[in-house]
C-alpha positions, 0 to 999 in steps of 0.5 A: 757757099754758093755755087754761083759765085765760084763760078759754076752751078748746076741746072736744075734737074730732077733726081729721080732715086730720091724720092721714087715714084713707087715701091718695088715688093720683093719676089720672096718673102725675107725671111719664110724659114723658121729656124728648126732649133731654138737658142735656148736649145743649142747643146754649144754655148757660145762664145766658145773658146778656139781650144774646144772643137765645135759642130753647129748642124745647119737645115738646108734651105729649099731650092727655089726654082726646079734644077735639072738632073744635069745642072744637078751632076755639074753642081758642086756640094763643098763640105768643111770639117 
């Protein structure tokens, strides 16, 4: 398809996001925490059926920034049963 024959043609301009001159480096490593329990050591076997209760303990990651006491008091933690 020739766009010039259709009656419109765009001005050729550089598109900087196609080939950026630099590659930004991440501020933090992508996965710095290691799993606490290997998949083979889990007591719950997956896939699980819907007629049984599943309980999984997940390690909480450390906070990246320091929170003030006021911010900690405002923060709400939600736990599901």
